[in-house]
N, C-alpha and C positions, 0 to 999 in steps of 0.2 A: 721017857718016851717021843708019849704022841707032840711032847713040848718040840719036840726034833725037829719031828717030821715037817708039822706046822709051822716050822722054822726054818726048811728047807719049801716045801714045796708051794706056798703065799708069795711068798717074791716070782718062784720061777711061775706062774699062774698073773701071776700083777704082768711081768715081762713080758710076757707071749696076751695077752688085752692090746700093754700102750701100743707094742708092736703089729697085732692089730687096727688099731686103733688111727700109726701115722704112716700106710699104708691107705688107709679111704681120704684125709690128710686131700685137698688139690694139688699141696705140690710137694707130693707123693707120688702123681695120676701121669698115665706116658700118654701123653693130649700127642706125640708125637710128632707138635712141630718144626720141631727141627728137622723132625729123618724127611724129613716135604723133598721130594726125587723133583728139583730144578735139571736142566738141561738148557746152553748158551753156546748161539749161530755169531760168530765175531761177521757179520757183511765184511767183506773188499769190491772192492770192480773188476767186473774182470777187462785180462790183455788183451782182447782180439780189435782190433779199430774198428772192424764192424760193428762189432752191439757199447763200442764203451761209447758215454754219452760228447756232448763233447760239449753242451750242456753243465758237465759236472761228475763230481769222484759219490761214485750211491755208497756208501756205510752206517754201519752205526751197529746193532744191535737184536737181536730177536730171545727172549725173555720164555723158556717152557718150563710151566710150573702140575706139576700131573698133582687134580683135584681129586683121585677112585671112580675107579669105578671105566677104566677107561676115556679117563673123560680132563682134556687138557690147558687150558690158561695159557696163551697163546699170548704175551708182548714183544710192540717191536718201535723201535725208537729209529727214526733210520733220516741220513738229507743226505745230500748232494743232490739230491732227483730234479726232474724238468715236475713245474706245478700239471697234475692233475692222476688221474689213477693211472697203475701200475699192481699186475699179475701177481702173486707174493703163495707161492705154493712148496714144499716139502716134496724134494728130489728122493728115486729110490738108490743113489748112491752118493757117495760121498767122498766122491772124486771131482776137485776141478784142479784137477790138472796140467787138461785142453782151455785157451787158450780165450774158447766161444760157450766157455760153459759145458757141451755138448758129453762129454767128459761122468756131468751128472745122474746120465740116463732119462729114462722120462718121470713123471710124475708117479710115488707114490704110493702103492694101489697093490696091494696085501686077497684084493682083496674082489681085485677082476672088476670093480662096475665103471660108469661112462664120468667123466668131468662131468662134477657140473657144482655149487656153490655148496657155499661151508657147513652156512645151514638145511640140505637138502638130504634127504634120509639115506638115498642113495646116489655113491659120488667120491672120487681118489678120497682115500682120506689121508693127500698131501697138499691135499685143494685148499684153501687157509683165501682164496678171494682173491678180493683184490688194498690195495693198500693206495691213503692217498697225500699225496702231497700238497702242502701248500704252495706260493704266490716264491716263498723264500726257500723251497724243497727240500722240505726237514717234513717228517712225517712221521706220528702214532698209529697207532695196533694193540687195544684190546679184548679181546674176543675167547670165549670157554667152547674150542669140537673136538669133538670127543669118535671115537674109534680107534683113534692110540693112548697108543704107553709108553711111556718111561724107563729104561734099564730092568725090561718086561722079556727078555726073551720071547719073549710070544710070537709073531709074523704080523703083529702092529706096530713094534718098539721102529722107535725114529730118534734110538743114540748110533753115530754111525753113516746115518743118512743128509740133506745140505734143502738146507734154506732156497732158492730162487728167486730172487727179484727177477724180474721184464720188465721190457721199454716200453705197451703197452697194458690197454685194459687189456682182463676178463671179460669179454662175456657169459662169460655160468655155463656154456653150454657146447658150443665146439670142440668137438675132439679132435688130437689130447692135451688141448695146452688152452681150450678157449680163444685165439689166434691170438694170445698174450704180442704174437713176438720173439723179438732176441730176446735173451738171456745177458744185463745187462750187472748182477753181480749178484753176491752165493756167500757159505759161509759153510760148513762142517757143524754140524750140532752135538756138540758135545754135554756131561754129564761137569755138572759140576755143586755141593755142598751148598745147602740150603741156607742163610742165617739164620734166625729168628727176630723180625718184627714186631 
C-alpha cells in the first residue's frame, strides 16, 4: 500500500517542482516587451492656402512609446519642411477637418500650465518644443517627455489628440503657442500594436 502511495505521490511532487522551475526560467518571464503601448500620428499637410507652404508638403510619422510612470518616448521622422526650426506640439483635439487645422484646438494642457519647453517642469503636456529640418527639408526628433500617457483614459492620455507642426520656431515661453505661427501639418494620434524589436 505504501509502495502504491509513493508511486502516485512522488511523480506528482516531481511534476509540481518541475513546473515551478520552468516558471522561473527566462523564457517564461513576462517581460511585457510585446505589450508596450505605442501610438502613431501620420503627418499630412494643411489644406488651407494660407498655411500650406510653397516649399513642400509636410509629411512623415510621429511615434509615441509608453515608457511607464507617465513617461513617453517621442520619435519623429518628417519630410517636406523648410530648413530650420518648427514648433511641434500635441493639440487637444483629433479633429483635423479645418483647412488651417484650427479645429485641432489649443495645445493639450490638462493641468492648466503656461506654455514652455519640453524640459520645463511646468508646461503644457503637449509642449514638445521644436523639430529642426535640414537643407533638404528632412527632420528627426527623439526625446522622452513626462506628463503624458498612452491609452490610460487618464486626463493626460494622448490617444485621439493630434500632433501639429508649425511654420516657425517655438520660442518656448510665449503663451499660448510660443509664437510658432500657422499650422502647416498634422496627424491624429492612434494606438498601434507594438512589435518586439
